[in-house]
C-alpha positions as CSV (number, residue, x, y, z in Angstrom):
1,M,91.1,104.5,95.7
2,P,88.8,105.5,98.5
3,I,91.2,103.9,100.9
4,V,94.1,106.0,99.5
5,H,92.1,109.2,99.6
6,G,91.2,108.7,103.3
7,L,94.8,107.9,104.2
8,R,96.1,110.9,102.2
9,D,93.9,113.1,104.4
10,E,95.4,111.6,107.5
11,Y,99.0,111.3,106.4
12,S,99.5,114.3,104.2
13,H,101.6,116.1,107.0
14,R,104.2,113.3,106.6
15,I,103.8,111.9,103.1
16,T,103.4,113.6,99.7
17,F,100.7,111.7,97.7
18,R,100.8,111.8,93.8
19,L,98.3,110.3,91.5
20,A,99.7,108.8,88.3
21,N,96.8,108.0,86.1
22,I,97.7,105.6,83.3
23,H,96.2,107.9,80.7
24,D,97.8,111.1,82.0
25,K,100.6,112.0,79.7
26,T,102.2,114.3,82.3
27,T,103.0,111.3,84.5
28,F,104.3,108.9,81.8
29,D,107.9,109.5,82.8
30,L,107.1,108.7,86.5
31,Q,105.1,105.6,85.3
32,A,108.1,104.4,83.3
33,Q,110.5,104.9,86.2
34,L,108.4,103.0,88.6
35,G,107.4,100.1,86.1
36,F,103.8,101.1,86.4
37,T,101.8,98.4,84.7
38,A,98.3,98.2,86.1
39,T,95.6,100.3,87.6
40,P,95.3,100.8,90.5
41,E,98.9,100.3,91.6
42,F,100.4,101.9,94.6
43,F,104.0,102.7,95.2
44,L,105.6,104.2,98.4
45,L,108.8,106.0,97.8
46,D,111.3,107.6,100.1
47,A,112.5,111.2,99.6
48,D,115.3,109.9,97.2
49,G,112.7,108.0,95.0
50,T,113.6,104.5,96.4
51,I,110.7,102.2,96.3
52,L,109.7,101.3,99.9
53,G,106.6,99.4,99.0
54,H,104.5,98.3,96.0
55,W,100.9,97.0,96.0
56,G,98.3,96.1,93.5
57,E,94.6,96.7,93.8
58,E,94.1,94.1,96.5
59,V,96.0,96.2,99.1
60,T,94.2,96.8,102.4
61,E,94.0,99.9,104.4
62,S,95.9,98.2,107.3
63,A,98.8,97.2,105.0
64,L,99.1,100.8,103.8
65,R,98.9,102.3,107.3
66,L,101.6,99.8,108.5
67,A,103.9,100.9,105.7
68,F,103.2,104.6,106.1
69,D,103.8,104.4,109.9
70,K,107.3,103.0,109.2
71,V,108.3,106.0,106.9
72,P,110.8,108.2,108.8
73,I,109.8,111.7,109.5
74,D,112.4,114.3,108.2
């Protein structure tokens, strides 16, 4: 999670970050839509909700940065 928090600070002008905690009932619908099964689990969605990337806990900062840099700016 520290990797994501650092990237959130850097990319928040381009990407909206949402935390879906497995125990947070307010995110259960989102978790079901995404097929959320583990923690941590990271999804990158476009503005329409299409999954652009999906990673488990072994994701590296460079992998996330590469994916974030490919997201088109509206």
